[in-house]
N, C-alpha and C positions, 0 to 999 in steps of 0.2 A: 325548500329542501332540494338539493341537487340530485339528479339521477346517478346511480352508481355507474362507475366506468365498467366497460364490458371486457377489457383486456387487463392482464396483469401489468404492473407498472414497469416502465423503463427508466425510472427516476434514479435508482441506485441499486447496486448489487447487495447492499445490506438491507434492502426491503425483503429479500427472499427468505423463506423459512429455513430453519436449520435442517441439515441433511438427516434423513432417518438414522443413518449409522452413527451420527454424532449424538442424536437423542438416545439411541440405544446405549451408547457408551456412558452417557450421563446417568441413565437408569441403572446400569450395571454398577456404577460407582456409588450409587445410593444403597449400599449394602452394609448395614451396621455402622459402627463407630469408627472414626479415623482421627488421628491427631490433627489438630488445626494448623493453619498457617504454613502449609506445605510440607510438613513432616509426615507424609502419608505415602502409601505404596504407589499410588498413581503418579505423584510428582517425582518419586524416585525413578519410576520407569520412564517418565518423560525425560529426565536428566540423561538417562542411558540412551534413549532413542535419539535425542538431539545430538549426542556425541557420535552416534552411528551415521546420522544424516549430514551433520555439519562439520564433523572432524573432531579428533581427540582434543580434549581440553575445553570444548565449548560448554557453556553454562546456560541454563534456562531458568528464567524468573517469570512465572506466570503473573499477569496483571489483568486489570478489569476491562480496559478499553484501549483503543489505538492512541488517543491523545495522551493518556497516561503513559503508555509505552514510550512515546516520543519524548515527553517531558523527562521521564526517568533516565532514558538513554542519553539525551543531550546534556542534562545536568551532570550525569556521572562522568562525561567525557570532557567537560569544560571547567576551567577555573572560574572563580567568581567574577573575574574581570573579562571573561571570554566572550567571543562572538561566534555565531554559527553561520557559515556561508550556505545559502539555499537558493533555489530557483524562486523567481518572483511569483510563480503560481503554486509553490509548495504548500501542501496542506497545513504544515506548521506555521506558515506565513499568512495564510488567507482564511483558514477555516477552523482554527482552534482558539479563537477569541483571545489571542495573545498569551495563551497558557505558558509556552516556554519562557516568555518574558515576565509575565506576572508571577508565575509559580517558581520557575527555575532561575529567574533573575538574569537571563541571558539577553544578549543583543543579537537579533537576526539581521544578517547582512545579505540582502536580496540581490540576485543577479538577474538581469533580463534574460529570458530563455527563448529558444526557438522550438515550438511544439513541445514545450515542457522540459526540454533538456538544456543543461548548461554544459559549457565546454571547458577543457583544460585551461584555456586562456582566461576564462571567467574566474577560475580559481587562482591562477597565478597573479592576477592583478591585485590581490590582497596582500602580496608579499611585503610591500612597502609599509604596511601598517602593523607588522609583527612586533616592532620595538618602539612604537609611538605611544607614549603614555596618555596621549590625548584621544586615542582611538580604542575601540573595543578590539582586543587581541583576537585575530581569527584562529580559533582553536579547533573547530570541527567543520568538516564538510558533510552536509546532510543531503543525500540524494533520495529521490522517490522512484521506486521500481515496482511496477510500471508507473509512469508519471501521471499527474493529474489530467493530462490531455490525451491519455490513452496510448502514449508512445513508450518505447522500451530502449534502455541503454544496451547496445550490443556489448558482448563480453570484452572485446578488445578495447572499446571506448571506456568501459567501466574500469578496466585495469589501468588505463592511462590516467584516468581521473584520480584513482586512489594513489597511484605513484606520485603524481604531482602534489597531492595533498600531503602525503607522508614526507616528501622532500621539504615541504614548508613547515614541517613539525605539527601538522594538523591530523587529528584522528578522523576516521571516516565512519559515518552512520548511514544506514539505509532504512528509510521508512518503507517497510515491506508490507504495507496494507494489502497490496495486490502482487506480492512477490511471486505467488504461485502462477498468476497469469503471465508474468514475464518469463518465468522458467518454461512454461508450456509453449510460449511463442518461440523461444530460442531453442527449444528441444534439448535443454540441459538440466542438470540436477540443481537442487537448491544450494548445494555446496559450491558448485561451479560459479554460481551467481553471487556468492558472498565470501566464504572463506578463501577459495582459490583466487578470487579477484582482489583480495587484499582488504576487504571490509573488516572493520573492528567490532562494531555493535549493530545489531539488527532489531528493528521493531517487527516482530513476526505477526502477520495478520491472520485472522481466522474468521471473523464475523462476515467478511465480504466473500468468503469462499465456502460457505456451508456451515460455519460455526454458529453457535447460539449467542454466546457472550464470552468476552475474554480474549486476550492476545498474549504475547510473551516478549520479554526483553532477552535477547540472546547476546551474551558476550562470547565472542569467538576465540578459539584456542590459538596456540603458538604457530599453527600453520597459516594463520590469516595473513601475516606480513612479517618478513624477517628483520626489519629495521628496529632499532632499539626504541625510537620514539613511539612507534606503534605498540610495541610490547609493553612499554610503560603505561600507555593510555589504556590498554586492555586490562592490565593488572590493577590500575587505579579504579577502573569501572567495575571490575569484579568485586572489589572491596566496598565500593560505594553503593551499588545497586540495592543490596538487601536493606540498607538503612533508608535510602531515598524512596524505595517502594513503600515502606511503611509511612514515612513522613509525608508523602504525597497522596496518601489514602488509596494506594493501589494494591495493598496486600489483602487478599480475600481470606477470611477466616476458614472458609470451606474451599480451599484452593484445589482440592481433589477434583471438583467438578469442572474447573477450567482445564486442569491437566488432562482429564479424561477426554475432553473435546480435541485438544491438540494431539493427543495420542491417536485418536480415531482418524484425524486428517493425515498425520504423518505415516500411518500404517505400520506394517511389520516389515522386517528386513527382506523377507521373501516375496513381498507383494510385487507383481510384475508392473502394476500401475496403481500406486497408492491413491487414496481418496483425494488428496489435495490436487493431484494431477488430473484425475478424471473430471473433477468439478471445474477446474480452471480451463481445461481444454474444451469442455462443453460450452462454457461462457464465451470463450474466444471464437469458437466456430459459429456460434449464433450471431456474434457481432459482425463477422465476415459476411454471413448470410444477409443480415440487416443492411449492411453497407451496399451490397450488390443490388438488393431490392430498391433501395432509395436512389441509387445512381441511375436506375432505369426511369426515375421520375424527374430527371433533369429538365426535360422539355426543350423545345427548339427555340423558344423566345426568352429563355433565361429567367422565367418566372416560377420555375419549379423548385425542386430540391437541389441544393449544391452541397456535397460533402466537402468539408473544409479542412480536415486534418487527417493525417495517416491513421489507419485503423490497425494497430499492432497488438492489441490485447482485447479487452472486452468492452471498449467504449467506441461510440460513433458520434461524431460532431457534424452537424449540418445546418445550413440556413434554409429558411423558407419564409414565405409571406406571413406576417403576423396574424392576419385573420385565419389563414389555414392552420397555423400552429394552435390557435385558440380552439378551432373546431376539432383538431386532432386530440387536444388535451382532454376533451370530453370523453374520449374513448380509452385513453391510457395516460397515466400520470408520467410526466417527465419535467425536467428543469430547463429554463432558459439559462444560457451561459453568458452570452454577450450580445451586443447589438450586431445586426447584420451589415451587409455591404452598403445598404441604403436604409433610411429611416423606416421604411415599410417592411423591412425584413428582420428576422431575429435568428441568432445562432442558438441551437438547442443541443443538449447532451443526452444521449441515449445509452443506457448501460444494460448489458445483458448479464444474467446471473447463472449460477450452476444449474438452475431448474428451468431456464428459459427454453421453450419448446419450439421446434421449427414451425409448427402451426401458428403459434403466437406471433412469431416474427412475420410470417406471411400475412396474417390478418392485420397486423399493424401497418405493413406496407400498403395493403389494399385500402385501409382506412386513410392513410396519407394521400393516396391517389384520389379518394373521394373528397377529402378536405381541400385539395388543390382544385378540384373541379367546382 
């Protein structure tokens, strides 16, 4: 039997507990009877709140998990013969067991990325396959914000990507599992990062930012993009999502409990700093603190810690000697990400969550120093 680890995990932000305010919202929703499958007061309030946050005409469809949100979103936006342009490290491509392809019947068209981001040129190169019956029709551009490598698409870059995609007749989906972290990094609203940037459909995350379970598919309103192709895609998605949500087993009978969580995170219109922002900003700040601590362990001989990727949200990637990583793993759980620069080194991913404390970060950095010694 192994000894228990002494520090909270840095493996993933979905290891963290639900925020007390989220639990309180769920408890408050557990009051008597309510009509099932989303025809309840909490889901009605969520619809109204989503329109306030994301713009007029936006529609919210609570679902059970992030993979389900992505499958429903992408299937709603694509014809049966369609393909989805994604980053090579996109969660839908690497970590969902082929669900968009197995369940949605889609073809994922992966682009090599730099630090998790793809470029407008990556999207434009699919233009020649739009009318080729021998190829999957590139129908959707799916972006992850923030990316799987902890980076963020700046607003102007995001607008350029959506413009290129729409010019090619493609709809735009955002996997927003960590959308809150990206918005906190950029200092912008959730609307600025989605509707105002031309995004059509969003998988809105909750579990990695203080939620308990459940996410939502958001079909954005007419303000999302002015062109006719995008408007048709959103209209078709709005009609399809209710049926796809049921067909893919993502419609909860007690939807009110998912809606209550999302309401708690989105907050009220007069909240100076809603819960989604407080949680994400805390996680991001702890990642910056962690990066600074690890950078101090670089060492003069190159055998210490090397931070490998930009830290723009709540993830830190670094390499260190494999024996040191194994010793450190006995203190706190985290995941290996890739091989290091040499066979004796490994790249690890360290995630901070809404409840990560400064003392926990400092203790982990001290443990890393001991492991290197």
